[in-house]
N, C-alpha and C positions, 0 to 999 in steps of 0.2 A: 511478392515478398514473402517467401515461405521460410527463410532461414532466420533463426533468432539473431544471428550475428549481423544480419542486414537491418534489423529493426531499429537499433540504436548504435551510434558510433561510440568509440571508447570515451571521447570527450563528453558526449551526451550522458553516458552512464556515470561518469564522474560528477557531472552537474546534478544528476538525480540523487546520488549518494550524498552530495553536499546539501541538497534540499532536505533529505532525511535527517541529517545531523542538525541542521538549522531548526527544523520543526521540533526535534526532540530536546532542544535547549530549553523549551518552555513548558514541557510536559513530561510526566513520568511514563506516558504512553510510548509504545514501541511500534514503529512503522517499518514494514518490509515490502519490497517489490519482488515479485517472482514472474519471470517471463518464460514461456515455452511455446513450442510450435503449435500444438493443438491440445485441447482438453480431452479429446477422444470421447466425446459425449457431452453431458451437461457441465457447463463451465462452473456453476455454483458448487456442484458436488466435487469437482476437481479442485476448486479453490479450498474447500474444506479439507480435502485429503492433504494438499500442500501445506495448509495451516498446521496440521498435526505433524506432518513430516518434518517441518521446520521447528517443531516444538514450541510454537508460539503461544500455546496454552499455558506454558510454564512461567509466565510473568507473575510477579507478586500480586498485582492488582487485577489480573486478568484483563489487561488493557492493551493487548496487541492488535494491530490492524494490518491486514494483508491486502495489497493491491495486486491482484492476479491478472495477467494478460496472456491470452492465447492468440498468437499472431495470425496463424492461418485461418482460424475461426473468426477473426475480427471481433473478438469478445473480451470483456474484462469484468472482473467482479471485485467489489470492495467487501472484505469480510472482517468484521469486528468481533472480538472475544466477548464473553459473557459479562464481564465487569463493565464494559462500555455499553453494551446493549441493554443492561439493566437500568442505566441512568440517563441515557440520551433522549432527546425529544424526537417526536415523529418528524421525518424529513431530514434527519441528521446526515444520513448517507446519500440520500437522493440528490441533494444540492451539489454535493461533491461529485457524484457520478455524472450528473448533467454537465458540469463544468469540464470534466475530463473528456466526456463524449464529444463535446463541441470542438475541442482541440483535435481529437482523434479523427473526426470527420474531415478535417482540413489537412490531415497528414502530419499534424504537429504533435507527434507522439511524446517527444521529450518534454515539451512545454506542458502538455496535458498531465503527465506524471508529476512534474515539478509543482505545478499549480495545485494538483490534487493532494500531494503530500503536504504542502504548506497549509492548505485549507484544512486538512485533517488535523494537523498540528495545532492550529488556532482553535479548532473546535474541541480537541482533546484537552487543551489547557484549561477550559472552563470546568471540567469534571476531574481532571487528573493533573493539577499544576505541578510543576517541577519543584522538588525540595532538595536541600543540600545532601540528603542521604540517598538520593536517586542514583541508581546504577544503570548503565547501558546494558540491559539484560539480553538483547538480541543483536546480532550483526546488522550493520547498516548497509552492507554490500548487497547488490542485486543478486538474487539466486536465479539459476536457469535450469530448466529441465528438458 
């Protein structure tokens, strides 16, 4: 499976976008998913590049989260902005990463992303609860590279 188009079906992508919207109903945090064929090197460095390319650092509370997937490399990264990383507890991302990874190992890519998004949303709610003045600052759509 080397093509991005083969990684998720259109219906699965819609379910992931639905999970993003559901997760963001309870937090001012912003969650994005980016999928591409390969990181062409270190996946963490590429996730950081994509984070800035998508202008995720521009959220009011610096509370954007990127779930980056490199299909051919069989790797993914969860990258949280400064506002999140300044307040979260140790292991905040590790538990989410482990849960996504357990689904990915079984080939359940959609469910891994959905569960990871919802888990991130629950965790973000503790530090960045939704308020009536909250705007959806970033697109909920999956980006692809």
